[in-house]
C-alpha positions, -999 to +999 in steps of 0.1 A: -780-388+165-762-412+188-759-405+225-723-411+236-707-414+270-671-403+264-645-415+289-613-395+282-578-399+297-564-364+290-531-375+304-524-399+276-500-392+248-500-356+236-533-347+253-555-348+222-582-366+243-593-331+252-604-325+216-625-356+213-657-344+228-660-315+203-650-338+174-677-363+184-703-334+185-691-322+151-698-358+139-734-355+151-733-372+185-747-359+218-719-363+243-715-364+280-679-366+292-665-386+321-631-392+336-615-427+335-624-433+372-661-425+365-667-456+343-696-469+363-713-435+363-708-433+325-725-467+320-753-457+343-760-426+323-777-448+296-757-440+264-762-458+231-725-462+228-694-456+249-662-440+235-628-442+252-602-416+243-567-424+255-538-447+252-536-485+253-537-485+291-571-468+291-590-491+268-594-524+287-611-511+319-636-492+297-641-522+275-649-542+307-675-517+317-690-517+282-690-555+282-709-557+315-735-532+303-738-546+268-731-512+252-709-510+220-675-494+224-657-469+202-620-463+205-603-430+197-565-436+201-548-406+216-518-423+233-482-426+222-480-461+206-518-468+201-511-505+195-547-517+200-560-493+173-532-503+149-536-540+156-574-540+151-573-516+121-590-485+136-581-451+122-550-434+134-563-399+126-583-386+156-609-369+135-616-400+115-617-421+146-643-398+162-665-399+131-663-437+131-671-439+169-701-416+165-716-430+134-702-464+127-727-493+124-704-523+119-694-540+151-669-567+158-670-590+189-637-588+206-623-609+235-613-594+268-582-609+285-577-609+323-546-611+345-557-616+381-587-592+384-573-567+358-585-566+322-562-561+292-567-560+254-532-563+240-506-581+260-493-587+295-456-595+298-429-600+325-391-599+320-377-576+294-410-558+287-414-540+320-377-530+319-381-517+284-412-497+294-393-481+322-366-470+298-391-458+272-411-437+297-386-409+299-382-408+261-419-405+250-420-368+252-389-364+229-393-392+204-429-404+206-435-441+196-398-445+188-393-446+226-405-482+227-379-498+204-352-476+220-363-488+255-362-524+243-326-520+231-316-506+265-334-534+283-318-560+261-283-547+269-286-546+306-315-568+320-311-603+334-334-633+328-361-640+354-369-673+370-405-685+365-428-715+361-454-713+334-484-736+327-509-737+299-543-752+307-527-769+337-498-784+319-463-771+327-446-757+296-415-740+311-396-738+343-364-720+348-349-688+334-367-668+308-360-635+291-397-628+287-431-644+292-459-628+273-496-636+273-514-620+244-549-611+232-544-589+201-506-594+204-497-558+195-473-539+217-443-516+219-451-492+191-451-518+163-439-551+177-463-580+177-470-617+184-492-640+164-525-637+182-563-637+175-585-614+195-616-633+185-609-669+194-613-667+231-578-681+235-546-666+250-514-668+230-485-676+252-449-669+242-419-678+265-385-666+254-362-690+272-331-679+290-301-679+267-270-659+258-274-622+250-264-627+214-295-649+208-316-623+226-308-598+199-323-622+173-354-626+195-358-589+197-356-586+159-382-613+156-405-594+179-403-563+157-410-584+126-438-604+142-420-637+135-405-647+169-428-678+172-406-698+147-373-692+165-353-717+185-356-713+222-391-699+221-421-718+236-454-710+219-488-722+232-525-713+227-543-716+260-577-711+276-558-704+309-523-696+318-506-698+353-474-680+360-454-683+392-425-659+397-409-639+425-433-614+441-410-584+435-412-588+397-433-563+377-456-569+347-462-547+317-500-548+312-510-529+281-482-505+287-489-500+324-465-513+350-481-535+377-465-553+406-468-591+405-480-591+441-510-571+431-521-598+406-512-630+423-534-654+443-514-678+465-483-668+446-496-677+412-508-652+386-537-665+366-547-654+330-579-661+312-598-648+281-635-640+278-645-646+242-667-620+224-668-600+256-676-566+240-687-552+207-661-528+191-673-503+165-651-508+135-670-495+104 
């Protein structure tokens, strides 16, 4: 019988995180429940495994705590889009995910990406992505995960390119206007969109959609939904150990679905990204 520290974000998605403690117990685990802000106390309680129940924005900070403690992590996706679970191949059904988190023995080493001092597991983007997230936020309660592509359509129709300078491993790769700059770990985002990325190679996958006319932007948006944007004209693709991004301080980033001001992440006006290979062990089977 595994001892589990459950870190639950009951405000994610439709609130199903509240059920997870009972479902873990039904699966045979002994469970102590903590709030998202109590990660350090959860780790200090000495569990055999940590389980996070919430949306994509809840996972990375718990994964970072699990990585520091060397404790395996189970993920029960109870958010709206649940891109991490879908991208990695974890069960979408909450009951199945709880059974896996409580009893699974197969573990996969997964990298942890960082932007400034903030961890992320899927993707961090600036440009259209934060605008799309703002549009999607008010739609989630009505249309669920469909809010993300609808938000993207609204953003594409009204947003303007940003000005930025982007470097990969110290080498400049873009300077000027861009519709979007994305730095990916798993590469899953937006309720079904994706970039080509590998969460096990310790590298960051950088995609810059260069500024262009709005008609070409529609093609780029379609490529994001199909996971094929990397082959399109006007798109810069690099695989990097580190990424540096310089942009205006009043811009906002979308980090695993959470909106974060650029000024909170920048040091000397530059936002730094890095990946920590095999940072935590994810329970997958």
